[in-house]
N, C-alpha and C positions, 0 to 999 in steps of 0.2 A: 685848248687845242682847236676845237671847232666852236665858234660862237655865232649864235643867231640873234639878231636884234630886230624886234618888231616886224617879223616877216609875215607877209600875207600872200596867199595865192588863191585866186577864185576857183580855178580848176583843182579840185581836191579839198576845197572848203576851209583852208587854214586862215585863221584870224589872229593877228597880233601875237605871234609866237616869239618868245625870247628865252633862250637857254644857253648854258655853257656845257660842252661835252669835254671833259678832261682826258688827257692821255693817261695811260696807266690805270684805268678804271673801266668797269663794265656798266654801261647805261642801258637800261631796258625801257623801251617805249611800248606802253600797253594802252588798251582802249578797245571799245566794241568795234564791230565791223563798220566801216565808213567813217571812223573818227579822224582819219587823216594820217595814219602811221606811215604808210608807204610813201605818201606825198612828202611828208616831213623828211624821211630818210633820203629821198631823191634830192631834196634841196640841200640837206646837210652834206651830201656827197658831191654836190656841184653838177649833178646830171641834168638838173633843170633850174630855172631861175624864178625867184619870187616876183610877184607883181610890185611889191614894195618891201622895204626893209633890206637888211644886209646879212650875208653869211661870210664869215672869215675862217680861213684855215691857217693855222700857224701865224696868226697875227696880221694876215693880209687878205684882201677880198679873194674868195675862192675863184672867181672868174678871171682874176689876174694871173693865176698860175699857168705856166706852160703845161699842156696836157701830159707829156711824158714825165715831167717833174712831179706833177700831182699823182700820176699813176704809180710812181715808185714809193709814194708815201701813204696813199689812200686806196683801199680796194673795196669794191661794192659787190654784194651778192644779192640779186633780185629774188623775188619770191618764186618765180618760175623762169627757166631759161631753156629754150629749145635749141638743140644742136641738129642742124638740117643736113649734115654730111657725115659719112662714116669716119670714125676716128678712134684710135686706141686711147685707153685711159691715160697712160703716161704722156702721150702727145697732147692730150687736152690740158693736163695740168701744166705742161711746159708752155702752153700758150700764156699762162700767167706771167711768164718771164719775158714776154715781148718788150716791155719798157726798158729792158736792160741790154738789148741787142747792141753789140759794139762797145759796151761799157764794162762788162765783166766776162770772165772766161766761161766756156761751155761747161767746164767741170763745176763751176760755182752754180750755174743755172740748174744743172742736173742734181746737184746736192740739195738745192732748195726744193725742187720738186719731190725728191725722194723723202726728205724730211717731212714735207707737208702730207704726203701720202701715209707715212708711218703715224704721224700725229692724229690723223683722222681715221685710223684703222682701215685704210683702203690700199695698203701696199700690195696685198695679195691680188688686187684687181688690175695691177699696172699693165698687164699684157692683154687684158680683155678688151673686146669692142665695147665702147661706151653704150651703144644702142642695145646691147644684149645683157646689160646688168639691170637690177631692180631700181625702182624709184628711190628707195632709201639709199642704195649704194650710189646712185647718181648724185644725190644730194651731198653725200660725204665727199665724192670726187670733186664736185664744184666748190665745196668748202676748201678742199686741198688746193685747188687752183688759185683762189684768192689769197690764201695764206702764203703760197709760193710767191705771189705777186709782191708781197711786202717783206718777204723773208730776208734777213741779213745774217752773215756770219757773226759770231759773238763779238768779234773785234770792232764791228760797225754798229753796235746797238745804240749809239748816241743819237741817231736821227729819229725824230718822232714819227710814228706810224699809226694809222687808224684802220680798223675794219668796220664796215657798215653792212649789216646783214638783215635781210627781210625774211622773217620766219625760217631760220636755218634748221629748225628741228621738226618742221611740220610733217615730214614723211617718215620719220625715224621711229623704230621700235623703242620701247622704254630703256633698254640697256644702252643703245647707241645715243638716244636723246640725252641721257645723263652723262655719258662719256663726252659728248660734244659740249655740253654746258660746262663740265669740269675743264675741258680743254680751253674754252674761251675765257674762263676765269683765270686759268694759269697764264694765258697770253696777256691778260690785263695785268696780272701781278708782275710779269716780265717787262712791262712798260708799254705794251701795245694798247691803244685805246680801242675799246669794243663798244659799238652801238648796235643794238638789235631790237627789231620789232618782235614782240612775243604775244601769243594768245594764252600760253600757260602761265597763269599768275603765280603759281607756286614755284615755278622755275625762276621767275623774276624775283620773288621774295627770297629765294635761297641763294641765288648766285649774283645778283646785281648789287653794285655799290650804290647806284642811284636809280630811281624809277621816275618816269614821266608819264602821267596818266592823261591821255587825250580824250576829249568828249566834244563831239560836234565841232571839231576843228580848233578847239582851244585847250590850253593846259588847265586841267581841273585840279591837279595836285602834282607836286614833285618833291623829291628829297630822298632820304634813305627809305628802304622798303617799309619799315615800321611806321614811318611818318606819312609816306605817300599813299599807303594802301590801308587806310582806315576803313572799317566796315561801312560807315555811313556814306563815304564818298564812292566806294565801290558799288554800293546799292544804287546810288544816284546814276552812276555812269552806265551800269549794265542792265538796269531795270529788273533786277532780281535781288532778293534779300541775301546779303553777304554776311558771313560770320568769319571773324578772324580768330583762330585758335592759336594761342601761344603757350609753349611748354618750356619754362626755364629760359636758357640761352639759345634754344633752337630757333630756326627761322620760322616766322609765322606761317600757318597753313590756312588757306582761304577756301571756304566751302560756301556754295550757293544753294539756297533752299527755295 
């Protein structure tokens, strides 16, 4: 669905990155601070351009997509997003429906926003002022906004869609963090491609279909969690001794010592 071939970007320090991000799967990008995770997400989302190499979305160069056509198929949530004006939570989530103005009914836009708020456990916040809710609540509301951006009725599920998320669980308490990761996993199962940068390696091991480990702007390992997150390679990337604990068919648990 998204393909990167030999991309390089001096600002951000990426060197010779090639990978394929499929639809209907959850891909976790991990790595230490400064490894290039946010830069790579920006490039995959088409928000910035590589100095060399190519990024394709749906089989064509991402730069060739008309902005509104791309926005209806791909949504991006940055690591932090300031809202400089007073706005109600429901109105903020409805901003995610901007690419559909004049194309679908107001009822369909409203239904998408309502669905997204319920999925992110933020429905009870719908009439609150965005500036007056907590940081974790804001993060869930912003996630609802990007889900609403690519939401379709069940009869229109054939169109491929992608969510790209930069640290979407960073401000969440443990219960909501797990709920969001389960939600993203369910969206992937439903056919939406999910790409997210994560610091929590155990969430990557438990919920991702494939893991891309970046180190100093290059891919150090990639594949399924068990293959990409070997103790030796994690130790090399993070500069601390890693131990991978496996119990039967359960997801591996990573511990640093």
